[in-house]
N, C-alpha and C positions, 0 to 999 in steps of 0.2 A: 504494500500500500504506500501511497505517497501523500504526505501532508505538506502543505505549503502555505506561506503567507507572503503578502507583498510587502516589500521593505522600501520601495521607492517608486516614484512616478516620473514620467517625462513631462516636459513643459506643457504638452497638450492634455495631460491627465491620464494617459495610458500607463499601465504597469511597465516599469522599466527593469525592475529586478524582483526576484522572489527568492525565498529561502525555503527549504523543505527537508524532510526526512524520508529516506528510502529504506524500506525494510525488505530483506530477501526472504521470500516465502517458499523458496524452492523445496526445502526439506518438508515443510508442512504439506505442500501439494503432493509430494512423493508419498508421504505417509497416508494421506487421504485416498490416493489411488490404490495403494496396497490394501487398505481396509476394504474399499469397494470390491477389489478383485477377490479378496478372501471371502467376503459375504456372498459374492456371486458363485464361487466354487461351492460353498456350503449349500446354498439354495439349490444349485444344480444337482448335487448329490442327494439332497433331501427329497427333491421332486422326482427323481428317477427310480427310487426304491419303492417296492410295494409295502414295506414296513412303514408304520406310522412313526414319524419323528417329531418330537416336540421339545421346546425349551420352556422352562419355568423360571420365575424369579425365586428369590429365597423364601418367599411366603407361599409358594406353590401355585401361583397364578400363571397360566399359560401365556407366554409372550410370542411364541412361534408354533405353528402347527403345519405340518406338511399336507400335501394334497391327498395323501392316503387317509386323511380324516373322513373323506366322503364314503369310500366303501366300508371302512371299519366302524365308524361312529355315526354314519349317515348325517354328517354335519360338515359344512364348509369350514375351511381353516379359520375364517374370520368369525364364525360362530363359536369356535373354541377359545380363541384368544380373549384374554381378560377374565376367563372363568377359572375356578380352582380345579386342579386335576382330579380331586376327589369327586367332583360332579359327574365324572365319567367312570366311576367305579360302583359296583354293587355294594350295598351296605356291608356285607360280610367281608369284602376285600379291603375296606378302608383302613382298619388298624395295621394290617401287614404292610400296605403300601405307604402309609404315613411313616411307619417306623423305618422302612427302607429309604424313604425320601430324606429323613433326618440323618441317617447314616451317610448318605451321599453328600449332603451338605457339610458333614463333619469330616469328610475327606476319605471315606471308604473308596478304594479305587474303582470298583464297579459292583453294582448289585448283582447277585446271582440271578439266574433265569427264574423270575417269580411268575408263577401261574396264578393269575387273578381273574375273577369274573368281572368283566368290563361291561359298562352300561352305555347303550347307544342313545342318541337323541330321542328316539321314539320309545325308549324304556326297555326294548328288547336287550338281551345280553349275549355275550360271546366270551369264550375263554381266550385270554390274551397272555402271551409270554412277554414279560416286561424286563428290560435291562435299563439301568440308569447309572449315571455318574455325575458327580458334582463338577461344576466348572466355575471359573472366575475370569471375568474379563476386566478391563480397565476400571469399570465403574460399579460392578455388582457381582454377586454370587447367584448361582442358580443350579438347575439340574437339567441334564440332557437325558431324554427318555426315548427309548425305542420299543415299540410294541408290535408284536406279530400275532395275527389271529391263528390260534392253534386248535380251534374247535374241531376241525376235521381230523386232525391227528389224535386228539383225545377220544373222539368217537371210534376211530380205528383201533386204538389201544384197548378200549372197553370191549369192542367186538372180539378182538383177539383173546382177551381174558375170558370172555364168555365161551368162546370156542374151545379154549384149553380146558376149562372146567367141564364142558360137555364131554370132551374126549377122555378126560380123566375118569368120569363116571362110567363111560362105556368100557374102559379098560379094566375097571374094578369089578365088572359084572361077570 
């Protein structure tokens, strides 16, 4: 930026001299460009995966939600932002998720694969596998969350267990 002030005028009243201060903002512009590039890379990765990715602030309010919010939660990303993450959990899953959230904020490297009953916008539920980790940027703390719908996998595991039990009964006859 340039700041200047006139220090003298010619005989006809026009400015003849000025003084000013020039500030080099090259480094600031370079850092701003690097931040924009980093944000764009994150957004590109987040939007290309079928897993749901979200960022929360330290109080648990969602600050970023990926496009996978639509198929998983039946909600647009902007409908999720500003809401508390617990709004998208079945009541039974909240204590476990809140405890994991606190551990992530306290610096636990990564939450284990938590299987939680998640709640969609319409109230229906699905089984989600949640991974999270705390993060800190220049201004705040928060948690990065990745959720995958594992409902089909859980149903297949249950069917396999039922088949195994059935065959065990047959072999004992």
